[in-house]
Every structure is written in C-alpha cells, then in structure tokens.
PDB file of N, H, CA, C and O in Angstrom:
ATOM      1  N   MET A   1     -13.330   6.315 -13.529  1.00  0.00           N
ATOM      2  CA  MET A   1     -14.538   6.468 -12.663  1.00  0.00           C
ATOM      3  C   MET A   1     -15.173   5.138 -12.543  1.00  0.00           C
ATOM      4  O   MET A   1     -15.224   4.337 -13.476  1.00  0.00           O
ATOM      5  N   THR A   2     -15.692   4.916 -11.275  1.00  0.00           N
ATOM      6  H   THR A   2     -15.650   5.567 -10.517  1.00  0.00           H
ATOM      7  CA  THR A   2     -16.460   3.600 -11.074  1.00  0.00           C
ATOM      8  C   THR A   2     -17.676   4.065 -10.244  1.00  0.00           C
ATOM      9  O   THR A   2     -17.625   5.072  -9.538  1.00  0.00           O
ATOM     10  N   ASN A   3     -18.763   3.291 -10.360  1.00  0.00           N
ATOM     11  H   ASN A   3     -18.804   2.473 -10.934  1.00  0.00           H
ATOM     12  CA  ASN A   3     -19.823   3.612  -9.442  1.00  0.00           C
ATOM     13  C   ASN A   3     -20.071   2.617  -8.414  1.00  0.00           C
ATOM     14  O   ASN A   3     -19.687   1.467  -8.632  1.00  0.00           O
ATOM     15  N   PHE A   4     -20.636   2.885  -7.365  1.00  0.00           N
ATOM     16  H   PHE A   4     -20.948   3.818  -7.188  1.00  0.00           H
ATOM     17  CA  PHE A   4     -20.965   1.991  -6.325  1.00  0.00           C
ATOM     18  C   PHE A   4     -22.447   2.098  -5.876  1.00  0.00           C
ATOM     19  O   PHE A   4     -22.730   2.444  -4.729  1.00  0.00           O
ATOM     20  N   THR A   5     -23.402   1.789  -6.823  1.00  0.00           N
ATOM     21  H   THR A   5     -23.171   1.508  -7.755  1.00  0.00           H
ATOM     22  CA  THR A   5     -24.743   2.013  -6.638  1.00  0.00           C
ATOM     23  C   THR A   5     -25.467   0.975  -5.691  1.00  0.00           C
ATOM     24  O   THR A   5     -26.481   1.325  -5.086  1.00  0.00           O
ATOM     25  N   ASP A   6     -25.018  -0.136  -5.576  1.00  0.00           N
ATOM     26  H   ASP A   6     -24.195  -0.420  -6.067  1.00  0.00           H
ATOM     27  CA  ASP A   6     -25.563  -1.244  -4.785  1.00  0.00           C
ATOM     28  C   ASP A   6     -25.614  -1.009  -3.249  1.00  0.00           C
ATOM     29  O   ASP A   6     -26.615  -1.157  -2.549  1.00  0.00           O
ATOM     30  N   VAL A   7     -24.447  -0.641  -2.855  1.00  0.00           N
ATOM     31  H   VAL A   7     -23.634  -0.521  -3.424  1.00  0.00           H
ATOM     32  CA  VAL A   7     -24.165  -0.484  -1.295  1.00  0.00           C
ATOM     33  C   VAL A   7     -23.307   0.897  -1.120  1.00  0.00           C
ATOM     34  O   VAL A   7     -22.337   1.189  -1.821  1.00  0.00           O
ATOM     35  N   ARG A   8     -23.786   1.614  -0.163  1.00  0.00           N
ATOM     36  H   ARG A   8     -24.573   1.377   0.406  1.00  0.00           H
ATOM     37  CA  ARG A   8     -23.064   2.874   0.147  1.00  0.00           C
ATOM     38  C   ARG A   8     -21.940   2.432   1.228  1.00  0.00           C
ATOM     39  O   ARG A   8     -22.225   1.838   2.268  1.00  0.00           O
ATOM     40  N   VAL A   9     -20.746   2.765   0.882  1.00  0.00           N
ATOM     41  H   VAL A   9     -20.514   3.247   0.038  1.00  0.00           H
ATOM     42  CA  VAL A   9     -19.569   2.480   1.622  1.00  0.00           C
ATOM     43  C   VAL A   9     -18.658   3.598   1.966  1.00  0.00           C
ATOM     44  O   VAL A   9     -18.680   4.605   1.258  1.00  0.00           O
ATOM     45  N   ALA A  10     -17.870   3.520   2.970  1.00  0.00           N
ATOM     46  H   ALA A  10     -17.852   2.702   3.544  1.00  0.00           H
ATOM     47  CA  ALA A  10     -16.905   4.611   3.330  1.00  0.00           C
ATOM     48  C   ALA A  10     -15.683   4.268   2.384  1.00  0.00           C
ATOM     49  O   ALA A  10     -15.284   3.107   2.298  1.00  0.00           O
ATOM     50  N   ILE A  11     -15.145   5.217   1.734  1.00  0.00           N
ATOM     51  H   ILE A  11     -15.469   6.160   1.803  1.00  0.00           H
ATOM     52  CA  ILE A  11     -13.986   5.184   0.998  1.00  0.00           C
ATOM     53  C   ILE A  11     -12.999   6.115   1.518  1.00  0.00           C
ATOM     54  O   ILE A  11     -13.233   7.315   1.664  1.00  0.00           O
ATOM     55  N   ASN A  12     -11.775   5.494   1.825  1.00  0.00           N
ATOM     56  H   ASN A  12     -11.585   4.519   1.706  1.00  0.00           H
ATOM     57  CA  ASN A  12     -10.614   6.440   2.228  1.00  0.00           C
ATOM     58  C   ASN A  12      -9.477   6.140   1.308  1.00  0.00           C
ATOM     59  O   ASN A  12      -9.000   5.007   1.248  1.00  0.00           O
ATOM     60  N   VAL A  13      -9.033   7.142   0.589  1.00  0.00           N
ATOM     61  H   VAL A  13      -9.421   8.062   0.638  1.00  0.00           H
ATOM     62  CA  VAL A  13      -7.811   6.870  -0.293  1.00  0.00           C
ATOM     63  C   VAL A  13      -6.586   7.342   0.488  1.00  0.00           C
ATOM     64  O   VAL A  13      -6.571   8.472   0.977  1.00  0.00           O
ATOM     65  N   THR A  14      -5.592   6.525   0.609  1.00  0.00           N
ATOM     66  H   THR A  14      -5.604   5.608   0.211  1.00  0.00           H
ATOM     67  CA  THR A  14      -4.451   6.870   1.417  1.00  0.00           C
ATOM     68  C   THR A  14      -3.152   6.706   0.636  1.00  0.00           C
ATOM     69  O   THR A  14      -3.115   6.002  -0.373  1.00  0.00           O
ATOM     70  N   THR A  15      -2.053   7.375   1.120  1.00  0.00           N
ATOM     71  H   THR A  15      -2.083   7.946   1.940  1.00  0.00           H
ATOM     72  CA  THR A  15      -0.776   7.117   0.445  1.00  0.00           C
ATOM     73  C   THR A  15      -0.280   5.817   0.527  1.00  0.00           C
ATOM     74  O   THR A  15      -0.523   5.262   1.598  1.00  0.00           O
ATOM     75  N   LYS A  16       0.365   5.151  -0.321  1.00  0.00           N
ATOM     76  H   LYS A  16       0.562   5.603  -1.191  1.00  0.00           H
ATOM     77  CA  LYS A  16       0.819   3.862  -0.284  1.00  0.00           C
ATOM     78  C   LYS A  16       1.823   3.572   0.695  1.00  0.00           C
ATOM     79  O   LYS A  16       1.693   2.635   1.483  1.00  0.00           O
ATOM     80  N   TYR A  17       2.848   4.354   0.682  1.00  0.00           N
ATOM     81  H   TYR A  17       2.954   5.115   0.042  1.00  0.00           H
ATOM     82  CA  TYR A  17       4.041   4.070   1.579  1.00  0.00           C
ATOM     83  C   TYR A  17       4.173   5.250   2.525  1.00  0.00           C
ATOM     84  O   TYR A  17       3.425   6.225   2.440  1.00  0.00           O
ATOM     85  N   GLY A  18       5.107   5.146   3.400  1.00  0.00           N
ATOM     86  H   GLY A  18       5.714   4.354   3.470  1.00  0.00           H
ATOM     87  CA  GLY A  18       5.364   6.275   4.324  1.00  0.00           C
ATOM     88  C   GLY A  18       4.297   6.478   5.424  1.00  0.00           C
ATOM     89  O   GLY A  18       4.016   5.603   6.242  1.00  0.00           O
ATOM     90  N   SER A  19       3.711   7.733   5.377  1.00  0.00           N
ATOM     91  H   SER A  19       3.940   8.444   4.712  1.00  0.00           H
ATOM     92  CA  SER A  19       2.768   8.166   6.419  1.00  0.00           C
ATOM     93  C   SER A  19       1.466   7.540   6.349  1.00  0.00           C
ATOM     94  O   SER A  19       0.780   7.455   7.367  1.00  0.00           O
ATOM     95  N   GLY A  20       1.063   7.087   5.220  1.00  0.00           N
ATOM     96  H   GLY A  20       1.621   7.156   4.393  1.00  0.00           H
ATOM     97  CA  GLY A  20      -0.369   6.543   5.146  1.00  0.00           C
ATOM     98  C   GLY A  20      -1.381   7.597   5.259  1.00  0.00           C
ATOM     99  O   GLY A  20      -2.489   7.319   5.717  1.00  0.00           O
ATOM    100  N   ASP A  21      -1.077   8.844   4.860  1.00  0.00           N
ATOM    101  H   ASP A  21      -0.177   9.071   4.488  1.00  0.00           H
ATOM    102  CA  ASP A  21      -2.105   9.903   5.071  1.00  0.00           C
ATOM    103  C   ASP A  21      -3.241   9.782   4.081  1.00  0.00           C
ATOM    104  O   ASP A  21      -3.119   9.392   2.920  1.00  0.00           O
ATOM    105  N   ILE A  22      -4.352  10.157   4.667  1.00  0.00           N
ATOM    106  H   ILE A  22      -4.451  10.474   5.611  1.00  0.00           H
ATOM    107  CA  ILE A  22      -5.531  10.209   3.726  1.00  0.00           C
ATOM    108  C   ILE A  22      -5.512  11.349   2.778  1.00  0.00           C
ATOM    109  O   ILE A  22      -5.325  12.506   3.154  1.00  0.00           O
ATOM    110  N   ILE A  23      -5.711  10.998   1.517  1.00  0.00           N
ATOM    111  H   ILE A  23      -5.863  10.057   1.212  1.00  0.00           H
ATOM    112  CA  ILE A  23      -5.834  12.000   0.462  1.00  0.00           C
ATOM    113  C   ILE A  23      -7.226  12.586   0.419  1.00  0.00           C
ATOM    114  O   ILE A  23      -8.186  11.829   0.276  1.00  0.00           O
ATOM    115  N   ALA A  24      -7.378  13.804   0.527  1.00  0.00           N
ATOM    116  H   ALA A  24      -6.597  14.419   0.643  1.00  0.00           H
ATOM    117  CA  ALA A  24      -8.664  14.536   0.752  1.00  0.00           C
ATOM    118  C   ALA A  24      -9.594  14.297  -0.420  1.00  0.00           C
ATOM    119  O   ALA A  24      -9.215  14.370  -1.589  1.00  0.00           O
ATOM    120  N   ASN A  25     -10.801  14.015  -0.058  1.00  0.00           N
ATOM    121  H   ASN A  25     -11.109  13.955   0.892  1.00  0.00           H
ATOM    122  CA  ASN A  25     -11.923  14.065  -0.981  1.00  0.00           C
ATOM    123  C   ASN A  25     -11.902  15.418  -1.735  1.00  0.00           C
ATOM    124  O   ASN A  25     -11.601  16.459  -1.151  1.00  0.00           O
ATOM    125  N   LYS A  26     -12.239  15.376  -3.084  1.00  0.00           N
ATOM    126  H   LYS A  26     -12.484  14.530  -3.559  1.00  0.00           H
ATOM    127  CA  LYS A  26     -12.405  16.563  -3.898  1.00  0.00           C
ATOM    128  C   LYS A  26     -11.148  17.119  -4.364  1.00  0.00           C
ATOM    129  O   LYS A  26     -11.116  18.186  -4.977  1.00  0.00           O
ATOM    130  N   SER A  27      -9.891  16.294  -4.043  1.00  0.00           N
ATOM    131  H   SER A  27      -9.917  15.427  -3.545  1.00  0.00           H
ATOM    132  CA  SER A  27      -8.694  16.850  -4.546  1.00  0.00           C
ATOM    133  C   SER A  27      -8.592  16.728  -6.106  1.00  0.00           C
ATOM    134  O   SER A  27      -7.755  17.358  -6.753  1.00  0.00           O
ATOM    135  N   TYR A  28      -9.476  15.900  -6.645  1.00  0.00           N
ATOM    136  H   TYR A  28     -10.155  15.388  -6.119  1.00  0.00           H
ATOM    137  CA  TYR A  28      -9.628  15.695  -8.104  1.00  0.00           C
ATOM    138  C   TYR A  28     -10.257  17.076  -8.748  1.00  0.00           C
ATOM    139  O   TYR A  28      -9.988  17.408  -9.902  1.00  0.00           O
ATOM    140  N   LEU A  29     -11.045  17.781  -7.964  1.00  0.00           N
ATOM    141  H   LEU A  29     -11.264  17.511  -7.026  1.00  0.00           H
ATOM    142  CA  LEU A  29     -11.678  18.874  -8.495  1.00  0.00           C
ATOM    143  C   LEU A  29     -10.925  20.150  -8.321  1.00  0.00           C
ATOM    144  O   LEU A  29     -11.185  21.111  -9.045  1.00  0.00           O
ATOM    145  N   SER A  30     -10.004  20.212  -7.398  1.00  0.00           N
ATOM    146  H   SER A  30      -9.792  19.431  -6.809  1.00  0.00           H
ATOM    147  CA  SER A  30      -9.389  21.445  -6.955  1.00  0.00           C
ATOM    148  C   SER A  30      -8.061  21.619  -7.658  1.00  0.00           C
ATOM    149  O   SER A  30      -7.264  22.454  -7.230  1.00  0.00           O
ATOM    150  N   LYS A  31      -7.774  20.860  -8.736  1.00  0.00           N
ATOM    151  H   LYS A  31      -8.421  20.182  -9.084  1.00  0.00           H
ATOM    152  CA  LYS A  31      -6.468  20.939  -9.429  1.00  0.00           C
ATOM    153  C   LYS A  31      -6.755  21.059 -10.985  1.00  0.00           C
ATOM    154  O   LYS A  31      -7.790  20.606 -11.475  1.00  0.00           O
ATOM    155  N   LEU A  32      -5.787  21.690 -11.724  1.00  0.00           N
ATOM    156  H   LEU A  32      -4.947  22.058 -11.327  1.00  0.00           H
ATOM    157  CA  LEU A  32      -5.858  21.580 -13.134  1.00  0.00           C
ATOM    158  C   LEU A  32      -5.388  20.129 -13.503  1.00  0.00           C
ATOM    159  O   LEU A  32      -4.647  19.463 -12.781  1.00  0.00           O
ATOM    160  N   GLU A  33      -5.902  19.708 -14.719  1.00  0.00           N
ATOM    161  H   GLU A  33      -6.504  20.250 -15.306  1.00  0.00           H
ATOM    162  CA  GLU A  33      -5.690  18.283 -15.166  1.00  0.00           C
ATOM    163  C   GLU A  33      -4.214  18.065 -15.126  1.00  0.00           C
ATOM    164  O   GLU A  33      -3.776  17.000 -14.692  1.00  0.00           O
ATOM    165  N   SER A  34      -3.367  19.070 -15.580  1.00  0.00           N
ATOM    166  H   SER A  34      -3.723  19.936 -15.932  1.00  0.00           H
ATOM    167  CA  SER A  34      -1.809  18.830 -15.591  1.00  0.00           C
ATOM    168  C   SER A  34      -1.270  18.646 -14.249  1.00  0.00           C
ATOM    169  O   SER A  34      -0.167  18.117 -14.113  1.00  0.00           O
ATOM    170  N   GLU A  35      -1.946  19.033 -13.257  1.00  0.00           N
ATOM    171  H   GLU A  35      -2.842  19.463 -13.368  1.00  0.00           H
ATOM    172  CA  GLU A  35      -1.363  18.974 -11.800  1.00  0.00           C
ATOM    173  C   GLU A  35      -1.862  17.614 -11.099  1.00  0.00           C
ATOM    174  O   GLU A  35      -1.353  17.315 -10.018  1.00  0.00           O
ATOM    175  N   LEU A  36      -2.729  16.872 -11.608  1.00  0.00           N
ATOM    176  H   LEU A  36      -3.142  17.114 -12.485  1.00  0.00           H
ATOM    177  CA  LEU A  36      -3.232  15.731 -10.912  1.00  0.00           C
ATOM    178  C   LEU A  36      -2.200  14.619 -10.810  1.00  0.00           C
ATOM    179  O   LEU A  36      -1.446  14.347 -11.745  1.00  0.00           O
ATOM    180  N   VAL A  37      -2.192  13.995  -9.655  1.00  0.00           N
ATOM    181  H   VAL A  37      -2.804  14.216  -8.896  1.00  0.00           H
ATOM    182  CA  VAL A  37      -1.231  12.932  -9.324  1.00  0.00           C
ATOM    183  C   VAL A  37      -2.058  11.807  -8.852  1.00  0.00           C
ATOM    184  O   VAL A  37      -3.204  12.013  -8.452  1.00  0.00           O
ATOM    185  N   SER A  38      -1.483  10.502  -8.879  1.00  0.00           N
ATOM    186  H   SER A  38      -0.552  10.335  -9.204  1.00  0.00           H
ATOM    187  CA  SER A  38      -2.153   9.376  -8.320  1.00  0.00           C
ATOM    188  C   SER A  38      -2.741   9.589  -6.973  1.00  0.00           C
ATOM    189  O   SER A  38      -2.092  10.166  -6.101  1.00  0.00           O
ATOM    190  N   GLY A  39      -3.984   9.133  -6.761  1.00  0.00           N
ATOM    191  H   GLY A  39      -4.512   8.664  -7.470  1.00  0.00           H
ATOM    192  CA  GLY A  39      -4.637   9.261  -5.474  1.00  0.00           C
ATOM    193  C   GLY A  39      -5.588  10.467  -5.457  1.00  0.00           C
ATOM    194  O   GLY A  39      -6.502  10.465  -4.633  1.00  0.00           O
ATOM    195  N   ASP A  40      -5.443  11.477  -6.289  1.00  0.00           N
ATOM    196  H   ASP A  40      -4.701  11.478  -6.959  1.00  0.00           H
ATOM    197  CA  ASP A  40      -6.378  12.579  -6.321  1.00  0.00           C
ATOM    198  C   ASP A  40      -7.796  11.915  -6.584  1.00  0.00           C
ATOM    199  O   ASP A  40      -7.904  11.015  -7.417  1.00  0.00           O
ATOM    200  N   ASN A  41      -8.820  12.354  -5.893  1.00  0.00           N
ATOM    201  H   ASN A  41      -8.732  13.084  -5.216  1.00  0.00           H
ATOM    202  CA  ASN A  41     -10.154  11.721  -6.000  1.00  0.00           C
ATOM    203  C   ASN A  41     -11.252  12.508  -5.673  1.00  0.00           C
ATOM    204  O   ASN A  41     -11.117  13.498  -4.956  1.00  0.00           O
ATOM    205  N   VAL A  42     -12.413  12.138  -6.166  1.00  0.00           N
ATOM    206  H   VAL A  42     -12.523  11.333  -6.749  1.00  0.00           H
ATOM    207  CA  VAL A  42     -13.710  12.894  -5.618  1.00  0.00           C
ATOM    208  C   VAL A  42     -14.608  11.767  -5.551  1.00  0.00           C
ATOM    209  O   VAL A  42     -14.627  10.867  -6.391  1.00  0.00           O
ATOM    210  N   ILE A  43     -15.478  11.846  -4.362  1.00  0.00           N
ATOM    211  H   ILE A  43     -15.462  12.578  -3.680  1.00  0.00           H
ATOM    212  CA  ILE A  43     -16.446  10.843  -4.086  1.00  0.00           C
ATOM    213  C   ILE A  43     -17.768  11.611  -4.045  1.00  0.00           C
ATOM    214  O   ILE A  43     -17.909  12.549  -3.259  1.00  0.00           O
ATOM    215  N   PHE A  44     -18.767  11.216  -4.906  1.00  0.00           N
ATOM    216  H   PHE A  44     -18.653  10.454  -5.544  1.00  0.00           H
ATOM    217  CA  PHE A  44     -20.147  11.750  -4.892  1.00  0.00           C
ATOM    218  C   PHE A  44     -20.977  10.586  -4.293  1.00  0.00           C
ATOM    219  O   PHE A  44     -21.127   9.559  -4.955  1.00  0.00           O
ATOM    220  N   ASN A  45     -21.504  10.713  -3.099  1.00  0.00           N
ATOM    221  H   ASN A  45     -21.383  11.548  -2.561  1.00  0.00           H
ATOM    222  CA  ASN A  45     -22.259   9.741  -2.444  1.00  0.00           C
ATOM    223  C   ASN A  45     -23.748  10.203  -2.255  1.00  0.00           C
ATOM    224  O   ASN A  45     -24.345   9.829  -1.245  1.00  0.00           O
ATOM    225  N   GLN A  46     -24.368  10.991  -3.171  1.00  0.00           N
ATOM    226  H   GLN A  46     -23.884  11.295  -3.991  1.00  0.00           H
ATOM    227  CA  GLN A  46     -25.676  11.393  -2.947  1.00  0.00           C
ATOM    228  C   GLN A  46     -26.578  10.262  -3.648  1.00  0.00           C
ATOM    229  O   GLN A  46     -26.081   9.477  -4.456  1.00  0.00           O
ATOM    230  N   THR A  47     -27.867  10.231  -3.305  1.00  0.00           N
ATOM    231  H   THR A  47     -28.270  10.868  -2.648  1.00  0.00           H
ATOM    232  CA  THR A  47     -28.773   9.238  -3.858  1.00  0.00           C
ATOM    233  C   THR A  47     -28.762   9.241  -5.388  1.00  0.00           C
ATOM    234  O   THR A  47     -28.733   8.189  -6.027  1.00  0.00           O
ATOM    235  N   GLU A  48     -28.787  10.452  -5.961  1.00  0.00           N
ATOM    236  H   GLU A  48     -28.811  11.306  -5.442  1.00  0.00           H
ATOM    237  CA  GLU A  48     -28.866  10.493  -7.328  1.00  0.00           C
ATOM    238  C   GLU A  48     -27.595  10.347  -8.077  1.00  0.00           C
ATOM    239  O   GLU A  48     -27.635  10.019  -9.263  1.00  0.00           O
ATOM    240  N   VAL A  49     -26.412  10.577  -7.441  1.00  0.00           N
ATOM    241  H   VAL A  49     -26.379  10.843  -6.477  1.00  0.00           H
ATOM    242  CA  VAL A  49     -25.110  10.472  -8.035  1.00  0.00           C
ATOM    243  C   VAL A  49     -24.238   9.646  -7.190  1.00  0.00           C
ATOM    244  O   VAL A  49     -23.834  10.193  -6.165  1.00  0.00           O
ATOM    245  N   ARG A  50     -23.886   8.502  -7.403  1.00  0.00           N
ATOM    246  H   ARG A  50     -24.214   8.057  -8.237  1.00  0.00           H
ATOM    247  CA  ARG A  50     -22.864   7.778  -6.549  1.00  0.00           C
ATOM    248  C   ARG A  50     -21.723   7.282  -7.413  1.00  0.00           C
ATOM    249  O   ARG A  50     -21.749   6.216  -8.029  1.00  0.00           O
ATOM    250  N   GLU A  51     -20.700   8.161  -7.407  1.00  0.00           N
ATOM    251  H   GLU A  51     -20.679   9.027  -6.907  1.00  0.00           H
ATOM    252  CA  GLU A  51     -19.520   7.883  -8.254  1.00  0.00           C
ATOM    253  C   GLU A  51     -18.353   8.048  -7.416  1.00  0.00           C
ATOM    254  O   GLU A  51     -18.359   8.774  -6.422  1.00  0.00           O
ATOM    255  N   PHE A  52     -17.287   7.340  -7.831  1.00  0.00           N
ATOM    256  H   PHE A  52     -17.281   6.750  -8.639  1.00  0.00           H
ATOM    257  CA  PHE A  52     -15.954   7.525  -7.257  1.00  0.00           C
ATOM    258  C   PHE A  52     -14.996   7.830  -8.408  1.00  0.00           C
ATOM    259  O   PHE A  52     -14.771   6.911  -9.195  1.00  0.00           O
ATOM    260  N   LYS A  53     -14.445   8.931  -8.587  1.00  0.00           N
ATOM    261  H   LYS A  53     -14.627   9.679  -7.947  1.00  0.00           H
ATOM    262  CA  LYS A  53     -13.392   9.247  -9.653  1.00  0.00           C
ATOM    263  C   LYS A  53     -12.027   9.365  -9.015  1.00  0.00           C
ATOM    264  O   LYS A  53     -11.857  10.019  -7.986  1.00  0.00           O
ATOM    265  N   PHE A  54     -11.113   8.762  -9.603  1.00  0.00           N
ATOM    266  H   PHE A  54     -11.251   8.230 -10.439  1.00  0.00           H
ATOM    267  CA  PHE A  54      -9.748   8.876  -9.050  1.00  0.00           C
ATOM    268  C   PHE A  54      -8.689   8.839 -10.115  1.00  0.00           C
ATOM    269  O   PHE A  54      -8.971   8.451 -11.248  1.00  0.00           O
ATOM    270  N   VAL A  55      -7.458   9.239  -9.780  1.00  0.00           N
ATOM    271  H   VAL A  55      -7.230   9.555  -8.859  1.00  0.00           H
ATOM    272  CA  VAL A  55      -6.347   9.460 -10.708  1.00  0.00           C
ATOM    273  C   VAL A  55      -5.312   8.211 -10.415  1.00  0.00           C
ATOM    274  O   VAL A  55      -4.951   7.849  -9.295  1.00  0.00           O
ATOM    275  N   ILE A  56      -4.942   7.674 -11.591  1.00  0.00           N
ATOM    276  H   ILE A  56      -5.235   7.968 -12.500  1.00  0.00           H
ATOM    277  CA  ILE A  56      -3.818   6.683 -11.476  1.00  0.00           C
ATOM    278  C   ILE A  56      -2.823   7.232 -12.609  1.00  0.00           C
ATOM    279  O   ILE A  56      -3.195   7.270 -13.782  1.00  0.00           O
ATOM    280  N   ASN A  57      -1.614   7.632 -12.240  1.00  0.00           N
ATOM    281  H   ASN A  57      -1.312   7.601 -11.287  1.00  0.00           H
ATOM    282  CA  ASN A  57      -0.630   8.032 -13.190  1.00  0.00           C
ATOM    283  C   ASN A  57       0.787   7.860 -12.519  1.00  0.00           C
ATOM    284  O   ASN A  57       0.888   7.389 -11.386  1.00  0.00           O
ATOM    285  N   GLY A  58       1.771   8.219 -13.189  1.00  0.00           N
ATOM    286  H   GLY A  58       1.690   8.601 -14.109  1.00  0.00           H
ATOM    287  CA  GLY A  58       3.216   8.018 -12.704  1.00  0.00           C
ATOM    288  C   GLY A  58       3.742   9.267 -12.076  1.00  0.00           C
ATOM    289  O   GLY A  58       4.937   9.326 -11.789  1.00  0.00           O
ATOM    290  N   LYS A  59       2.912  10.305 -11.833  1.00  0.00           N
ATOM    291  H   LYS A  59       1.941  10.257 -12.066  1.00  0.00           H
ATOM    292  CA  LYS A  59       3.504  11.579 -11.331  1.00  0.00           C
ATOM    293  C   LYS A  59       3.786  11.438  -9.737  1.00  0.00           C
ATOM    294  O   LYS A  59       3.096  10.663  -9.075  1.00  0.00           O
ATOM    295  N   ASN A  60       4.636  12.072  -9.244  1.00  0.00           N
ATOM    296  H   ASN A  60       5.196  12.702  -9.781  1.00  0.00           H
ATOM    297  CA  ASN A  60       4.838  12.193  -7.796  1.00  0.00           C
ATOM    298  C   ASN A  60       5.103  10.850  -6.968  1.00  0.00           C
ATOM    299  O   ASN A  60       4.590  10.591  -5.879  1.00  0.00           O
ATOM    300  N   LEU A  61       5.978  10.058  -7.666  1.00  0.00           N
ATOM    301  H   LEU A  61       6.395  10.268  -8.550  1.00  0.00           H
ATOM    302  CA  LEU A  61       6.148   8.749  -7.162  1.00  0.00           C
ATOM    303  C   LEU A  61       6.754   8.672  -5.751  1.00  0.00           C
ATOM    304  O   LEU A  61       6.720   7.624  -5.107  1.00  0.00           O
ATOM    305  N   THR A  62       7.265   9.716  -5.319  1.00  0.00           N
ATOM    306  H   THR A  62       7.293  10.568  -5.842  1.00  0.00           H
ATOM    307  CA  THR A  62       7.980   9.670  -3.969  1.00  0.00           C
ATOM    308  C   THR A  62       6.969   9.842  -2.869  1.00  0.00           C
ATOM    309  O   THR A  62       7.221   9.390  -1.751  1.00  0.00           O
ATOM    310  N   ASP A  63       5.779  10.502  -3.133  1.00  0.00           N
ATOM    311  H   ASP A  63       5.575  10.869  -4.040  1.00  0.00           H
ATOM    312  CA  ASP A  63       4.903  10.752  -2.078  1.00  0.00           C
ATOM    313  C   ASP A  63       3.619   9.649  -2.204  1.00  0.00           C
ATOM    314  O   ASP A  63       3.066   9.213  -1.194  1.00  0.00           O
ATOM    315  N   ARG A  64       3.259   9.297  -3.433  1.00  0.00           N
ATOM    316  H   ARG A  64       3.709   9.651  -4.253  1.00  0.00           H
ATOM    317  CA  ARG A  64       2.080   8.448  -3.499  1.00  0.00           C
ATOM    318  C   ARG A  64       2.304   7.177  -4.322  1.00  0.00           C
ATOM    319  O   ARG A  64       1.386   6.452  -4.707  1.00  0.00           O
ATOM    320  N   GLY A  65       3.511   6.986  -4.541  1.00  0.00           N
ATOM    321  H   GLY A  65       4.256   7.574  -4.228  1.00  0.00           H
ATOM    322  CA  GLY A  65       3.940   5.820  -5.320  1.00  0.00           C
ATOM    323  C   GLY A  65       3.407   4.531  -4.776  1.00  0.00           C
ATOM    324  O   GLY A  65       3.685   3.467  -5.328  1.00  0.00           O
TER     325      GLY A  65
END
C-alpha cells in the first residue's frame, strides 16, 4: 500500500506485455487472498482516504508478468 496525499492523480494499472489491458480498479477487493495476482489493485481517492493498494507476486506470469 502507498498513499498519494499531496496530489490527486489518475492511476491506471495495465498488463506489462501483450495487450496492455487495464486491470480494473477494485480487483484487489473482489478476490480471495489466495487468488490475487500481480496487478490486482484498489484505489481509494476520497478526501479522507487516499490510498493505492496493489499486488506484486509471481502468480499468473503469462498474463501479467
């Protein structure tokens, strides 16, 4: 998790190779912990909560490696 309290920015998480598809916001919240793969994320950009949580692991290397 990292915060971005000084400046509000647009954050897009994309696959590294291949299609470059955008990985949907809140994918971090919609899965069980054991199902999370690199790139799953959630962005909270409200005034009181500005956090960016994301997953980095070695799962699903063919899609998000």
